[in-house]
C-alpha angles and dihedrals in degrees: 000000000000092000090050091051090049091048093050090046088052091052092048094049098045095036094053093089092052092049093045092050094046099042110027104032125068116232092259091057095049123103094247109115119235115251114256129203138049128305115262137197128209114225127211093275092053096253119144112236123188112236113238097164107123095209091054092046092051090049092052093047092049091049092050095053100038097085137352100238118214117178105244092201091060091053092048092048092050093047090048091050091048092051093047092048092047091049093049091046093052097040098044092036092057091043091050092050091049092050092047088055090049091051089050090054094043095243140124120221091260092047089051090061093044092047091049091053091046091050091054093044094049093042088062090058092045096253130123121231117224120194106233092210097053107104095164128285098276095048092043090056091047090052091047092051092045094243095142134108094033097309121139134179089263102040135039122208117248111221121197121203114212122197 
């Protein structure tokens, strides 16, 4: 879950410029340079011929300045991606935080519900419930990560079984 949250956060951070350019800026404000030069045609032999026909040039100039065309599907796709990424970031981010708290208390999600009910039940009788698997936040995380019995991230312990 944490890797997914980090991946989505990466996409949001580095995709912000693309989304901003596609959604907020008009095509004239974007960084894409305007094409320079004269219109050309390709004849039957594949040769490029500059267009000098005045009627054709006027038609091209009128078409260019009629509307500033922005592909609506690109905008929709970027907005959809942004919504999906934001939803995944919030949902998995909250779930990751909740599970990190559970690990710190030495509980699973089912045990958290059972322990809450036991705390309420024993509080009515004047007793205090203690989770038998809570060894303190630091030790709970070490147990979760498997950093016990001499193991580290870099080295595993070699156990020998003697008969």
